[in-house]
C-alpha positions as a Markdown table, in Angstrom:
| # | Residue | x | y | z |
|---|---|---|---|---|
| 1 | Met | 18.6 | 8.6 | 23.1 |
| 2 | Ile | 16.2 | 8.7 | 20.2 |
| 3 | Phe | 15.1 | 4.9 | 20.2 |
| 4 | Ala | 12.5 | 2.5 | 18.2 |
| 5 | Leu | 10.4 | 1.8 | 21.5 |
| 6 | Ser | 9.6 | 5.4 | 21.9 |
| 7 | Lys | 5.8 | 6.5 | 21.3 |
| 8 | Ala | 4.6 | 8.9 | 18.9 |
| 9 | Leu | 1.2 | 10.7 | 18.7 |
| 10 | Ser | -2.0 | 9.7 | 16.4 |
| 11 | Gln | -0.7 | 6.8 | 14.5 |
| 12 | Asn | 2.6 | 9.1 | 13.8 |
| 13 | Ile | 6.2 | 7.3 | 12.7 |
| 14 | Ser | 9.1 | 9.6 | 12.9 |
| 15 | Ile | 12.6 | 8.6 | 11.7 |
| 16 | Lys | 15.3 | 10.8 | 12.8 |
| 17 | Gly | 18.6 | 9.9 | 11.3 |
| 18 | Lys | 22.4 | 10.4 | 11.0 |
| 19 | Ala | 23.8 | 9.6 | 7.2 |
| 20 | His | 27.4 | 9.6 | 6.3 |
| 21 | Gln | 28.5 | 13.0 | 5.2 |
| 22 | Ser | 29.0 | 11.4 | 1.7 |
| 23 | Tyr | 25.4 | 12.1 | 1.5 |
| 24 | Ala | 25.1 | 15.7 | 2.8 |
| 25 | Gly | 23.1 | 17.9 | 0.5 |
| 26 | Lys | 21.1 | 14.9 | -0.9 |
| 27 | Val | 17.4 | 14.3 | -0.7 |
| 28 | Ile | 16.5 | 11.1 | 1.1 |
| 29 | Lys | 13.0 | 9.8 | 0.5 |
| 30 | Ala | 10.5 | 7.4 | 2.4 |
| 31 | Phe | 8.7 | 5.0 | 0.0 |
| 32 | Thr | 6.0 | 2.2 | 1.1 |
| 33 | Val | 3.9 | 0.3 | -0.9 |
| 34 | Thr | 0.1 | 0.9 | -1.7 |
| 35 | Asp | -0.6 | -2.7 | -1.2 |
| 36 | Asn | 1.2 | -6.3 | -1.2 |
| 37 | Ile | -0.3 | -7.2 | -4.4 |
| 38 | Thr | 0.5 | -4.5 | -7.1 |
| 39 | Gly | 3.6 | -3.4 | -5.1 |
| 40 | Ile | 3.2 | 0.3 | -6.4 |
| 41 | Asn | 5.3 | 2.7 | -4.5 |
| 42 | Gln | 4.2 | 5.5 | -2.9 |
| 43 | Arg | 6.4 | 8.4 | -1.5 |
| 44 | Glu | 5.5 | 9.2 | 2.2 |
| 45 | Asp | 7.9 | 11.9 | 2.9 |
| 46 | Gln | 11.5 | 13.6 | 2.0 |
| 47 | Asp | 14.0 | 15.7 | 3.4 |
| 48 | Thr | 17.5 | 17.2 | 2.5 |
| 49 | Ile | 20.2 | 15.8 | 4.7 |
| 50 | Gly | 21.9 | 18.3 | 6.3 |
| 51 | Ala | 25.9 | 19.0 | 6.3 |
| 52 | Asp | 26.1 | 17.1 | 9.6 |
| 53 | Gly | 24.3 | 14.2 | 8.3 |
| 54 | Tyr | 21.0 | 14.6 | 9.9 |
| 55 | Phe | 17.7 | 14.2 | 8.5 |
| 56 | Glu | 13.9 | 13.8 | 9.5 |
| 57 | Leu | 10.7 | 11.9 | 8.2 |
| 58 | Ala | 7.6 | 11.3 | 9.3 |
| 59 | Met | 4.6 | 9.1 | 7.8 |
| 60 | His | 1.3 | 7.7 | 9.1 |
| 61 | Ser | 0.5 | 3.8 | 9.0 |
| 62 | Glu | -1.9 | 1.8 | 11.1 |
| 63 | Asp | 0.0 | -1.2 | 10.2 |
| 64 | Thr | 3.7 | -2.5 | 10.7 |
| 65 | Lys | 5.5 | -2.6 | 7.3 |
| 66 | Pro | 8.9 | -2.1 | 5.8 |
| 67 | Val | 9.9 | 1.5 | 4.6 |
| 68 | His | 12.7 | 1.8 | 2.1 |
| 69 | Leu | 14.9 | 4.8 | 2.4 |
| 70 | Arg | 16.4 | 5.9 | -1.1 |
| 71 | Ile | 19.0 | 8.5 | -1.4 |
| 72 | Asp | 19.8 | 8.6 | -5.1 |
| 73 | Asn | 20.1 | 4.6 | -5.8 |
| 74 | Val | 21.3 | 4.2 | -2.4 |
| 75 | Val | 18.6 | 1.9 | -0.5 |
| 76 | Ala | 18.1 | 1.2 | 3.2 |
| 77 | Lys | 15.3 | -1.2 | 4.6 |
| 78 | Leu | 13.7 | -0.3 | 8.0 |
| 79 | Tyr | 10.9 | -2.0 | 9.6 |
| 80 | Val | 8.5 | 0.5 | 11.1 |
| 81 | Gln | 5.5 | 0.2 | 13.8 |
| 82 | Pro | 2.5 | 2.6 | 14.6 |
| 83 | Asp | 3.6 | 5.4 | 17.2 |
| 84 | Phe | 7.0 | 4.8 | 17.2 |
| 85 | Ile | 10.1 | 7.1 | 16.8 |
| 86 | Tyr | 13.0 | 5.3 | 15.3 |
| 87 | Gly | 16.7 | 6.5 | 15.5 |
| 88 | Val | 18.8 | 5.2 | 12.7 |
| 89 | Thr | 21.9 | 5.7 | 10.8 |
| 90 | Ile | 22.9 | 5.3 | 7.1 |
| 91 | Pro | 26.5 | 4.0 | 6.5 |
| 92 | Glu | 28.9 | 4.9 | 3.6 |
| 93 | Leu | 29.1 | 3.2 | 0.8 |
| 94 | Asp | 32.0 | 0.5 | 0.1 |
| 95 | Gln | 34.4 | 2.6 | -1.9 |
| 96 | Asn | 35.9 | -1.0 | -3.2 |
| 97 | Met | 32.6 | -1.5 | -4.9 |
| 98 | Asn | 31.9 | -0.3 | -8.8 |
| 99 | Tyr | 28.9 | 1.9 | -8.7 |
| 100 | Asn | 29.1 | 3.0 | -12.5 |
| 101 | Asn | 25.6 | 1.9 | -13.2 |
| 102 | Asp | 22.0 | 2.6 | -11.9 |
| 103 | Ala | 21.3 | -0.4 | -10.0 |
| 104 | Glu | 19.9 | 0.1 | -6.7 |
| 105 | Leu | 22.7 | -0.3 | -4.1 |
| 106 | Tyr | 21.4 | -1.7 | -0.7 |
| 107 | Val | 23.3 | -0.6 | 2.6 |
| 108 | Asn | 22.6 | -2.2 | 6.0 |
| 109 | Ile | 20.7 | 0.5 | 8.3 |
| 110 | Gly | 21.8 | 1.2 | 11.9 |
| 111 | Ile | 19.4 | 1.4 | 14.7 |
| 112 | Ile | 20.2 | 3.5 | 17.6 |
| 113 | Gly | 19.6 | 1.8 | 21.0 |
| 114 | Asn | 20.6 | -1.5 | 22.3 |
| 115 | Asp | 16.9 | -3.2 | 22.6 |
| 116 | Ser | 17.3 | -6.8 | 21.8 |
| 117 | Thr | 13.7 | -7.1 | 21.3 |
| 118 | Glu | 12.9 | -4.3 | 18.7 |
| 119 | Leu | 11.5 | -5.6 | 15.5 |
| 120 | Asn | 14.6 | -4.6 | 13.5 |
| 121 | Ala | 16.9 | -6.2 | 15.8 |
| 122 | Leu | 15.1 | -9.2 | 15.9 |
| 123 | Ile | 15.3 | -9.5 | 12.1 |
| 124 | Phe | 19.0 | -8.8 | 12.1 |
| 125 | Asp | 19.4 | -11.5 | 14.5 |
| 126 | Tyr | 17.2 | -14.1 | 12.4 |
| 127 | Glu | 19.2 | -13.5 | 9.4 |
| 128 | Gly | 22.2 | -14.2 | 11.1 |
| 129 | Gln | 20.7 | -17.4 | 12.0 |
| 130 | Phe | 19.5 | -17.8 | 8.2 |
| 131 | Asn | 23.1 | -17.1 | 7.0 |
| 132 | Asn | 24.5 | -19.6 | 9.4 |
| 133 | Leu | 22.6 | -22.4 | 7.5 |
| 134 | Phe | 22.3 | -21.3 | 4.0 |
| 135 | Gly | 24.9 | -18.3 | 3.6 |
| 136 | Thr | 27.9 | -21.0 | 2.9 |
| 137 | Ala | 29.4 | -21.3 | -0.5 |
| 138 | Asp | 28.0 | -25.3 | -0.2 |
| 139 | Ser | 24.6 | -24.0 | -0.2 |
| 140 | Arg | 24.4 | -23.5 | -4.0 |
| 141 | Phe | 25.3 | -27.5 | -4.3 |
| 142 | Leu | 22.8 | -28.7 | -2.0 |
| 143 | Ser | 20.2 | -31.3 | -3.0 |
| 144 | Arg | 16.5 | -30.8 | -2.3 |
| 145 | Pro | 16.2 | -33.1 | 0.6 |
| 146 | Val | 19.2 | -31.4 | 2.2 |
| 147 | Met | 17.4 | -28.0 | 1.6 |
| 148 | Phe | 14.3 | -29.2 | 3.4 |
| 149 | Lys | 16.2 | -30.5 | 6.5 |
| 150 | Arg | 18.1 | -27.4 | 6.6 |
| 151 | Ala | 14.7 | -25.7 | 6.4 |
| 152 | Asp | 13.3 | -27.6 | 9.0 |
| 153 | Ser | 16.4 | -27.1 | 11.3 |
| 154 | Leu | 16.2 | -23.3 | 10.9 |
| 155 | Lys | 12.2 | -23.7 | 12.4 |
| 156 | Lys | 13.5 | -25.6 | 15.4 |
| 157 | Ile | 16.2 | -23.3 | 16.1 |
| 158 | Cys | 14.0 | -20.3 | 15.9 |
| 159 | Asp | 11.4 | -22.0 | 17.9 |
| 160 | Lys | 13.6 | -22.4 | 20.7 |
| 161 | Arg | 15.4 | -19.0 | 20.2 |
| 162 | Tyr | 12.3 | -16.7 | 19.9 |
| 163 | Glu | 10.0 | -18.7 | 22.0 |
| 164 | Lys | 9.8 | -15.4 | 24.8 |
| 165 | Ile | 9.1 | -13.3 | 22.0 |
| 166 | Ala | 5.8 | -11.5 | 22.1 |
| 167 | Asn | 6.0 | -9.5 | 18.9 |
| 168 | Ala | 3.5 | -11.1 | 16.9 |
| 169 | Tyr | 4.4 | -9.5 | 13.4 |
| 170 | Phe | 8.4 | -11.2 | 14.0 |
| 171 | Lys | 6.6 | -14.2 | 14.7 |
| 172 | Thr | 4.8 | -14.5 | 11.5 |
| 173 | Tyr | 7.9 | -13.0 | 9.6 |
| 174 | Val | 9.9 | -16.0 | 10.8 |
| 175 | Glu | 7.2 | -18.3 | 9.8 |
| 176 | Tyr | 6.4 | -17.0 | 6.2 |
| 177 | Ser | 10.5 | -16.7 | 5.5 |
| 178 | Ile | 10.9 | -20.1 | 6.0 |
| 179 | Ala | 7.7 | -21.0 | 4.0 |
| 180 | Ser | 9.3 | -19.1 | 1.3 |
| 181 | Ile | 12.6 | -21.3 | 1.7 |
| 182 | Asn | 10.4 | -24.3 | 1.3 |
| 183 | Ala | 8.4 | -22.3 | -1.5 |
| 184 | Ser | 11.7 | -21.9 | -3.2 |
| 185 | Val | 12.8 | -25.6 | -3.5 |
| 186 | Ser | 9.2 | -26.5 | -4.7 |
| 187 | Arg | 8.1 | -28.6 | -1.7 |
| 188 | Gly | 4.7 | -28.9 | -3.1 |
| 189 | Glu | 1.6 | -26.9 | -3.3 |
| 190 | Asn | -0.2 | -29.6 | -0.5 |
| 191 | Tyr | 2.6 | -28.6 | 2.0 |
| 192 | Leu | 2.8 | -25.1 | 1.1 |
| 193 | Ile | -0.6 | -24.0 | 0.8 |
| 194 | Asn | -2.3 | -26.1 | 3.3 |
| 195 | Gly | 0.0 | -25.6 | 5.6 |
| 196 | Tyr | 0.4 | -22.1 | 5.5 |
| 197 | Ile | -2.6 | -20.6 | 3.7 |
| 198 | Ile | -5.7 | -22.5 | 4.2 |
| 199 | Asn | -7.7 | -22.2 | 7.2 |
| 200 | Lys | -5.8 | -19.2 | 8.5 |
| 201 | Pro | -6.3 | -15.6 | 8.3 |
| 202 | Ile | -5.1 | -13.6 | 5.1 |
| 203 | Leu | -2.5 | -11.1 | 6.4 |
| 204 | Tyr | -3.1 | -8.7 | 3.8 |
| 205 | His | -0.4 | -5.9 | 5.8 |
| 206 | His | 2.3 | -8.3 | 6.4 |
| 207 | His | 4.5 | -8.0 | 4.0 |
| 208 | Asp | 6.3 | -11.3 | 4.2 |
| 209 | Tyr | 3.2 | -13.3 | 4.4 |
| 210 | Met | 1.8 | -11.8 | 1.1 |
| 211 | Gln | 5.6 | -12.6 | -0.5 |
| 212 | Phe | 4.7 | -16.1 | 0.2 |
| 213 | Phe | 1.0 | -16.0 | -1.0 |
| 214 | Asn | 2.1 | -14.4 | -4.0 |
| 215 | Thr | 4.4 | -16.7 | -4.9 |
| 216 | Cys | 2.3 | -19.7 | -4.2 |
| 217 | Phe | -0.3 | -18.3 | -6.6 |
| 218 | Ser | 1.5 | -16.5 | -9.0 |
| 219 | Gly | 0.4 | -18.3 | -12.5 |
| 220 | Tyr | -1.9 | -20.4 | -10.6 |
| 221 | Val | -5.3 | -19.4 | -12.6 |
| 222 | Lys | -3.5 | -20.4 | -15.8 |
| 223 | Ala | -2.7 | -23.6 | -14.3 |
| 224 | Val | -6.2 | -24.2 | -13.2 |
| 225 | Ala | -7.0 | -23.5 | -16.8 |
| 226 | Ser | -4.9 | -25.9 | -18.6 |
| 227 | Thr | -6.4 | -28.8 | -16.7 |
| 228 | Arg | -10.1 | -27.9 | -17.4 |
| 229 | Lys | -11.8 | -29.0 | -20.9 |
| 230 | Gly | -14.3 | -26.9 | -22.2 |
| 231 | Gln | -14.3 | -22.8 | -22.4 |
| 232 | Ser | -10.6 | -21.7 | -21.8 |
| 233 | Leu | -9.6 | -19.1 | -19.5 |
| 234 | Phe | -8.7 | -16.6 | -22.6 |
| 235 | Asn | -12.4 | -16.9 | -23.7 |
| 236 | Ile | -13.5 | -15.7 | -20.3 |
| 237 | Ile | -11.3 | -12.8 | -20.3 |
| 238 | Asn | -10.9 | -11.8 | -23.5 |
| 239 | Val | -14.2 | -12.4 | -24.9 |
| 240 | Lys | -16.9 | -12.9 | -22.3 |
| 241 | Gln | -15.1 | -10.4 | -20.0 |
| 242 | Asp | -17.3 | -11.6 | -17.2 |
| 243 | Tyr | -16.2 | -12.0 | -13.7 |
| 244 | Asn | -18.8 | -14.2 | -12.1 |
| 245 | Thr | -18.1 | -16.7 | -15.3 |
| 246 | Leu | -14.5 | -16.3 | -13.7 |
| 247 | Val | -15.4 | -17.2 | -10.3 |
| 248 | Gly | -17.7 | -20.0 | -11.5 |
| 249 | Phe | -14.5 | -21.5 | -13.4 |
| 250 | Leu | -12.2 | -21.8 | -10.4 |
| 251 | Lys | -14.8 | -22.3 | -7.6 |
| 252 | Glu | -14.4 | -26.3 | -7.5 |
| 253 | Asp | -10.5 | -25.7 | -7.4 |
| 254 | Lys | -9.5 | -27.6 | -4.1 |
| 255 | Phe | -7.3 | -24.7 | -2.8 |
| 256 | Leu | -10.0 | -21.9 | -3.9 |
| 257 | Lys | -13.2 | -23.2 | -1.9 |
| 258 | Gln | -12.8 | -20.2 | 0.4 |
| 259 | Asp | -14.4 | -17.2 | -1.1 |
| 260 | Ser | -12.1 | -14.5 | 0.3 |
| 261 | Ile | -9.0 | -16.8 | -0.9 |
| 262 | Arg | -10.5 | -17.2 | -4.2 |
| 263 | Glu | -11.2 | -13.5 | -4.6 |
| 264 | Leu | -7.3 | -12.7 | -3.9 |
| 265 | Val | -6.2 | -15.2 | -6.2 |
| 266 | Ile | -8.1 | -13.7 | -9.0 |
| 267 | Ile | -6.9 | -9.9 | -7.9 |
| 268 | Lys | -3.5 | -11.4 | -8.0 |
| 269 | Asn | -3.7 | -12.7 | -11.3 |
| 270 | Leu | -5.3 | -10.3 | -12.9 |
| 271 | Trp | -3.0 | -8.1 | -12.0 |
| 272 | Asp | -0.3 | -10.2 | -13.7 |
| 273 | Phe | -2.6 | -10.6 | -16.6 |
| 274 | Tyr | -2.4 | -6.7 | -17.2 |
| 275 | Phe | 0.9 | -6.9 | -18.3 |
| 276 | Ser | 0.9 | -10.2 | -20.3 |
| 277 | Pro | 0.7 | -10.2 | -23.8 |
| 278 | Asp | -2.0 | -13.0 | -23.9 |
| 279 | Phe | -4.7 | -11.0 | -22.4 |
| 280 | Asp | -6.7 | -7.9 | -23.8 |
| 281 | Gln | -5.8 | -4.9 | -21.2 |
| 282 | Ala | -9.2 | -3.4 | -21.8 |
| 283 | Ala | -10.9 | -6.7 | -20.8 |
| 284 | Val | -8.7 | -7.2 | -17.6 |
| 285 | Lys | -9.5 | -3.8 | -16.8 |
| 286 | Asn | -13.5 | -4.6 | -17.2 |
| 287 | Ile | -13.2 | -7.8 | -15.0 |
| 288 | Val | -11.2 | -5.8 | -12.5 |
| 289 | Ser | -14.0 | -3.0 | -12.2 |
| 290 | Gln | -16.4 | -5.6 | -11.9 |
| 291 | Leu | -14.7 | -6.7 | -9.0 |
| 292 | Asn | -14.5 | -3.7 | -7.3 |
| 293 | Val | -18.3 | -3.2 | -7.6 |
| 294 | Gln | -19.4 | -6.5 | -6.4 |
| 295 | Thr | -16.7 | -7.3 | -3.7 |
| 296 | Ala | -17.7 | -6.9 | 0.1 |
| 297 | Asn | -14.4 | -7.2 | 1.0 |
| 298 | Lys | -12.8 | -4.1 | 2.2 |
| 299 | Glu | -9.3 | -4.9 | 1.6 |
| 300 | His | -10.1 | -6.3 | -2.0 |
| 301 | Lys | -11.8 | -3.2 | -2.9 |
| 302 | Arg | -8.9 | -1.2 | -1.8 |
| 303 | Ile | -6.6 | -3.3 | -3.6 |
| 304 | Thr | -8.6 | -3.3 | -7.0 |
| 305 | Ser | -9.3 | 0.6 | -6.8 |
| 306 | Thr | -5.5 | 1.1 | -7.0 |
| 307 | Met | -5.4 | -1.2 | -9.7 |
| 308 | Ile | -7.9 | 1.0 | -11.7 |
| 309 | Thr | -6.3 | 4.2 | -10.6 |
| 310 | Tyr | -3.1 | 2.5 | -12.2 |
| 311 | Phe | -5.0 | 1.2 | -15.2 |
| 312 | Asn | -6.5 | 4.6 | -15.9 |
| 313 | Lys | -3.4 | 6.5 | -15.3 |
| 314 | Met | -4.1 | 8.1 | -12.5 |
| 315 | Gln | -1.3 | 7.5 | -10.4 |
| 316 | Pro | 0.2 | 10.1 | -8.2 |
| 317 | Gly | 2.1 | 12.8 | -10.3 |
| 318 | Ser | -0.7 | 12.5 | -13.2 |
| 319 | Leu | -2.3 | 15.5 | -14.1 |
| 320 | Ala | -5.7 | 15.4 | -12.2 |
| 321 | Pro | -8.9 | 15.4 | -14.6 |
| 322 | Gly | -11.0 | 18.7 | -14.4 |
| 323 | Phe | -14.6 | 18.3 | -13.9 |
| 324 | Thr | -17.8 | 20.0 | -13.6 |
| 325 | Ala | -20.7 | 19.8 | -11.0 |
| 326 | Arg | -23.7 | 21.1 | -9.7 |
| 327 | Thr | -23.2 | 23.2 | -6.3 |
| 328 | Lys | -25.5 | 23.8 | -3.4 |
| 329 | Asp | -26.9 | 26.9 | -5.0 |
| 330 | Gly | -27.8 | 24.9 | -8.4 |
| 331 | Thr | -25.1 | 26.9 | -10.3 |
| 332 | Met | -21.9 | 24.7 | -11.9 |
| 333 | Gly | -18.7 | 24.7 | -10.1 |
| 334 | Thr | -15.4 | 23.6 | -11.7 |
| 335 | Leu | -12.1 | 21.9 | -10.5 |
| 336 | Ala | -10.2 | 24.7 | -12.8 |
| 337 | Ser | -11.9 | 27.6 | -10.1 |
| 338 | Tyr | -9.4 | 26.0 | -7.4 |
| 339 | Lys | -6.2 | 26.5 | -9.6 |
| 340 | Gly | -3.1 | 27.2 | -7.2 |
| 341 | Arg | -4.9 | 25.5 | -4.3 |
| 342 | Trp | -4.5 | 22.2 | -2.8 |
| 343 | Val | -7.6 | 20.3 | -3.0 |
| 344 | Tyr | -8.9 | 17.3 | -1.0 |
| 345 | Leu | -11.7 | 15.7 | -3.2 |
| 346 | Asn | -14.2 | 13.1 | -2.1 |
| 347 | Phe | -16.9 | 11.1 | -3.2 |
| 348 | Phe | -20.0 | 10.3 | -1.2 |
| 349 | Ala | -23.3 | 8.8 | -1.2 |
| 350 | Thr | -26.4 | 9.3 | 1.2 |
| 351 | Thr | -26.8 | 5.7 | 1.2 |
| 352 | Asn | -23.4 | 4.8 | 1.9 |
| 353 | Thr | -23.2 | 4.7 | 5.8 |
| 354 | Glu | -18.8 | 4.2 | 5.6 |
| 355 | Ser | -18.4 | 7.7 | 3.4 |
| 356 | Leu | -21.2 | 9.6 | 5.9 |
| 357 | Lys | -19.1 | 8.6 | 8.8 |
| 358 | Glu | -16.1 | 10.7 | 7.0 |
| 359 | Met | -18.1 | 13.7 | 6.5 |
| 360 | Pro | -17.9 | 15.2 | 10.0 |
| 361 | Lys | -14.0 | 14.3 | 10.3 |
| 362 | Ile | -14.0 | 16.5 | 7.0 |
| 363 | Met | -15.6 | 19.5 | 8.7 |
| 364 | Ala | -12.9 | 18.7 | 11.3 |
| 365 | Leu | -10.0 | 18.7 | 8.7 |
| 366 | Lys | -11.6 | 22.2 | 7.0 |
| 367 | Lys | -11.7 | 23.8 | 10.5 |
| 368 | Lys | -8.0 | 23.3 | 10.8 |
| 369 | Phe | -6.5 | 23.4 | 7.2 |
| 370 | Gly | -9.1 | 25.4 | 5.7 |
| 371 | Asp | -6.8 | 28.1 | 4.8 |
| 372 | Lys | -4.2 | 25.7 | 3.3 |
| 373 | Val | -6.7 | 23.1 | 1.7 |
| 374 | Ser | -9.6 | 23.3 | -0.3 |
| 375 | Phe | -12.3 | 20.4 | 0.2 |
| 376 | Ile | -14.8 | 19.2 | -2.4 |
| 377 | Ser | -17.3 | 16.7 | -1.7 |
| 378 | Ile | -19.0 | 15.0 | -4.8 |
| 379 | Cys | -22.4 | 13.2 | -3.9 |
| 380 | Val | -22.8 | 10.4 | -6.3 |
| 381 | Asp | -26.7 | 9.8 | -5.5 |
| 382 | Asp | -29.1 | 9.1 | -8.3 |
| 383 | Ser | -31.3 | 11.4 | -7.0 |
| 384 | Leu | -31.2 | 15.4 | -6.6 |
| 385 | Lys | -33.7 | 15.4 | -4.1 |
| 386 | Ala | -31.6 | 13.0 | -1.7 |
| 387 | Tyr | -28.6 | 15.4 | -2.3 |
| 388 | Lys | -30.9 | 18.5 | -1.4 |
| 389 | Asp | -32.2 | 16.8 | 1.8 |
| 390 | Tyr | -28.6 | 15.9 | 3.0 |
| 391 | Leu | -27.8 | 19.6 | 2.5 |
| 392 | Arg | -30.8 | 20.7 | 4.3 |
| 393 | Thr | -30.2 | 18.1 | 7.1 |
| 394 | Asn | -26.4 | 19.0 | 7.5 |
| 395 | Pro | -26.0 | 22.9 | 7.4 |
| 396 | Lys | -22.7 | 22.8 | 9.4 |
| 397 | Gln | -21.0 | 21.1 | 6.5 |
| 398 | Asp | -20.0 | 24.6 | 5.0 |
| 399 | Trp | -17.6 | 23.6 | 2.5 |
| 400 | Ala | -18.2 | 22.8 | -1.2 |
| 401 | Ile | -20.6 | 19.9 | -1.3 |
| 402 | Trp | -21.7 | 19.2 | -5.2 |
| 403 | Phe | -24.0 | 16.9 | -7.0 |
| 404 | Asn | -22.4 | 14.9 | -9.5 |
| 405 | Asp | -25.2 | 13.7 | -11.9 |
| 406 | Glu | -26.1 | 16.8 | -13.8 |
| 407 | Arg | -28.0 | 16.1 | -17.0 |
| 408 | Ser | -26.3 | 18.5 | -18.9 |
| 409 | Leu | -22.7 | 17.1 | -18.5 |
| 410 | Ser | -21.6 | 14.3 | -21.0 |
| 411 | Lys | -18.9 | 13.0 | -18.5 |
| 412 | Thr | -19.4 | 13.6 | -15.1 |
| 413 | Ala | -16.9 | 14.1 | -12.0 |
| 414 | Lys | -17.2 | 10.5 | -11.2 |
| 415 | Asp | -16.7 | 9.4 | -14.7 |
| 416 | Asn | -13.6 | 11.5 | -14.7 |
| 417 | Tyr | -12.0 | 9.9 | -12.0 |
| 418 | Phe | -13.1 | 6.3 | -12.9 |
| 419 | Val | -14.9 | 5.8 | -9.3 |
| 420 | Thr | -16.8 | 2.5 | -9.4 |
| 421 | Gly | -18.5 | 2.5 | -6.2 |
| 422 | Ser | -19.8 | 5.3 | -4.1 |
| 423 | Glu | -17.1 | 6.3 | -2.0 |
| 424 | Ala | -13.3 | 7.7 | -3.1 |
| 425 | Tyr | -11.0 | 10.1 | -2.2 |
| 426 | Phe | -8.4 | 12.0 | -4.2 |
| 427 | Leu | -5.7 | 14.7 | -3.3 |
| 428 | Val | -4.8 | 17.2 | -5.8 |
| 429 | Asn | -1.7 | 19.5 | -5.1 |
| 430 | Asn | -1.5 | 23.4 | -6.1 |
| 431 | Phe | 0.1 | 22.6 | -9.7 |
| 432 | Gly | -3.0 | 20.5 | -10.4 |
| 433 | Tyr | -1.4 | 17.2 | -10.3 |
| 434 | Leu | -2.5 | 14.2 | -8.4 |
| 435 | Ala | -0.8 | 13.7 | -4.9 |
| 436 | Gln | -2.7 | 11.2 | -3.5 |
| 437 | Ser | -4.5 | 8.8 | -6.0 |
| 438 | Pro | -6.2 | 7.3 | -4.3 |
| 439 | Ala | -6.0 | 9.4 | -1.0 |
| 440 | Leu | -6.3 | 8.4 | 2.6 |
| 441 | Ser | -9.6 | 8.8 | 4.2 |
| 442 | Pro | -10.0 | 11.3 | 7.0 |
| 443 | Ser | -10.2 | 8.1 | 9.4 |
| 444 | Lys | -7.2 | 6.6 | 7.9 |
| 445 | Gly | -4.9 | 9.4 | 8.3 |
| 446 | Ile | -5.1 | 12.1 | 5.7 |
| 447 | Glu | -4.8 | 14.6 | 8.4 |
| 448 | Asn | -1.1 | 13.6 | 9.4 |
| 449 | Lys | -0.5 | 14.0 | 5.4 |
| 450 | Phe | -1.6 | 17.6 | 5.9 |
| 451 | Asn | 0.6 | 17.9 | 8.8 |
| 452 | Leu | 3.5 | 16.6 | 7.0 |
| 453 | Leu | 2.7 | 19.1 | 3.7 |
| 454 | Phe | 2.1 | 22.2 | 6.0 |
| 455 | Lys | 4.8 | 21.8 | 8.7 |
| 456 | Ser | 6.6 | 24.8 | 9.1 |
| 457 | Gly | 9.8 | 25.9 | 11.3 |
| 458 | Lys | 13.3 | 24.3 | 11.2 |
| 459 | Lys | 14.1 | 20.8 | 12.9 |
| 460 | Lys | 15.3 | 21.6 | 16.3 |
| 461 | Thr | 16.0 | 17.8 | 17.6 |
| 462 | Lys | 19.5 | 15.9 | 16.7 |
| 463 | Thr | 20.1 | 12.1 | 16.7 |
| 464 | Gly | 20.6 | 10.9 | 19.7 |
| 465 | Ile | 18.8 | 13.8 | 21.8 |
| 466 | Arg | 15.6 | 13.8 | 23.6 |
């Protein structure tokens, strides 16, 4: 049987399923979020459900994460791990309910297989323990002290029940699910932040940890500002528009002394400020751009890059900005000349060692997908000589490697794509729209995206058959 503990190749995740016959002919889509701060959805794959209910989806991930499977407004949630193949079932909607609106309708997914140690099975089991304590009718009328006691009881039950479970993601899931219960009944900042955040690693890719983090620090910067005399938060953001001043303003807060926590709290709150009428969106965008350039934290750079693409309306589905750049032979090349082709666009600098590590991988991708995808690399060096030296020392890199900073241009490719550092990736589809923005780098799985885009042949496997 297709089973959740089967292995896939190259960080691939396969979801092979059987939906109820009422969904036949409909499109099922798999979504994840780009990060756990912005929560922006990204579509991983889609398939049309067959007459027999069969569908097959695939995605790439280096992390365990929740995936939402959507059929119109029907939603099923599945936690997936890298290199796993999942067999799932999606049940029929309850016909006794009223579905005459556009609200999301959640259904419980079924997992094919009977391993009680699989992550989804463990989560289902935990939810049963949770419901035993909090799912009763009298829970609505419980006092805070009683809620605290029940949360503590749930922890004791789980510590004993799952003591032999080795799945680290699940252990953290339980810990921060219980932490969120305590947060929901305002157990106190000292208890929550000191107990679950301070002096612990930030788990950027753990959905439930980050939900708790966001709950703890939502509105936090405003709350700190309300206790300070002197310059106001609104002056720092709307008038001064200065990231370093904001850091200095928050540096002495008792919970923000650790650089990585303080910076992530600032990122979280700036994202919220962008949608608040109290703050100027252009000012927030300016500060996020400053943070993106200055941060040495790769996760923070990734999150703020996503924010910048959103601010600049560079989300997937938007028209890809055109650009002109200097080619290897000194003429001017344009994105428009690639009309009708998929284009993988990357920005790099000869002084950025991380971006240079990706170039041989792009060469391998070109060899494999060159008949389906065009590759354009934009060198953002200040020096034309450095660009020419790079071309001379890398003659085997035979795709379009262009120079960004041509004097005749009023706006460069880097300007048009709002690239704030010296490394970025974008995928443009054959209709000229952004398919991924920002896109995965070669080392982060863009090859798997290409495999999904250009897969051929009909599906031959069936749910329950290896």
